[in-house]
Residue, then its C-alpha position, 0 to 999 in steps of 0.5 A: x741306078x740313074x736315080x736323078x736327071x736322066x744320063x745322056x743319050x735320050x731312047x724316047x723324046x716327047x714334046x707337046x704331045x697331043x691327042x684328041x680322039x674323034x668327037x672328043x671335046x677335049x685332049x685325051x693327052x694335052x701338051x705332054x713332054x717328057x725324055x727317057x734315057x738309055x738303062x732308065x726305068x722311067x715310071x709313068x703313074x697317074x689315076x685312070x684316064x689321065x692319059x697314060x694309056x693313050x700315050x703308050x699307044x703313041x710310042x708303040x705305034x698303035x695309035x697315029x693320030x697325033x700332033x707334037x713330037x714323039x721320037x724313040x730311039x732316035x728316029x720320030x715314032x711316024x717314021x718307023x715301019x715294020x722293024x721297030x717291033x724288032x726293037x721294042x717289047x711290050x707287056x700288057x697287063x691283060x696279056x693274050x696267049x695262046x690257051x692250047x699251047x704250052x707255055x714254052x709253045x707260046x714263047x717260041x711262036x712269039x719268038x718266031x716273028x723275029x729276026x734272031x737272036x731272040x732269048x731262050x724260051x725255057x730260061x725265060x720261063x726259069x726266070x719269072x718261076x714258070x720253069x715247072x709249068x712250061x709244057x702245060x697248056x696256058x689254059x691251066x693257067x692262073x692270072x699271076x701265072x699269065x702275067x708272068x708269061x706275058x713279062x716273060x713275052x715281052x723280053x723275047x726279042x732281046x728288045x732295046x726298050x720294053x713297056x711294061x704295063x702292070x708288070x706285078x698285077x695280081x702277083x703274091x710277094x715272092x712272085x714279085x720279088x722275082x718279076x723286079x728282078x727280072x726287070x733289074x737284070x734286062x735294064x742291068x744289060x743295057x735295056x730300057x724300061x718305060x713302066x706304067x703301074x698303080x703299084x707304088x712300092x714296084x714304082x718306089x723299087x724300081x724306077x729311076x725317075x717317076x712321072x705323075x700324069x694328071x688331065x692329059x700333062x705331066x704334073x711333076x717329075x722326079x726320082x722316087x726319093x726326091x719326091x718322099x723328101x720333098x713332100x715329107x717332113x725332115x723329122x722322125x716319128x717315135x712309138x713308144x709303151x706308155x702304161x698299157x698303150x703306145x703313144x706317138x711322138x714326132x721330133x725335128x731331124x736337126x734337134x734330135x742331139x739335144x731334144x730332152x724328150x727324145x732323149x727321155x724317150x732313149x733313156x726310159x727305154x720305152x721306145x718301139x719304133x722310130x721312122x723317119x717323117x718322109x712320105x711315102x709314094x703313095x701319099x705323093x700320088x694322092x698330092x699330086x694327082x689329088x685322087x686315090x690309088 
């Protein structure tokens, strides 16, 4: 994992990007600039209406009217033709499928739109825990199963760059872990992932860097660890038994070896938990965006 500044070789370069929809009195994207490195999982986070979807529409060539510079895979987005979609994959939060076809037929139909090589449909279904449902009609699938099928479809053309929108939406912990594992495998094979999500646990675990988007602009970019350390407190929180109840105290990290209160709690054996007081990514989201998930 990169977990820091981007490595050489940008897959996405955006500079001073601006988008204003017809009839709107303000820009939906207002001077946005960022860079995504090859082999990076780049998290794109922010409240609804912040400009995330509009930016993705520019980068996937669904929206052509914009100002500024947007380059993907070494070429301006406007300069790409239909061959662009051979190089990228897209996984939407609410994927559209052929309901009367089976899962494997859906992937094979989609794969037929691309030049070879393409991924093996059944192997992809196995990776998202849909092997047992491969020959079932998608009309019988739950929302979570459809989300996983949509994720598999995003990788069927073996893309260099994948745009994923809420890939763990509606999934239980077991299937969320399977999705994260698949994404990690794809990155290990050299692919780049542009991830939009409100699932801060997934962003924290998967992303090398995270960009928080507010009012059409990048408010801040850092690694998840960097954000947690910058917005947290340099200390530990101790929960300990006190009579029939539990109490909590915080101690400065640098004072722990000599803090009499902390040492006394350790000697008495009343400590139940000790946690660092770094901020969670949820806390950082609220602090930066001024809103709630």
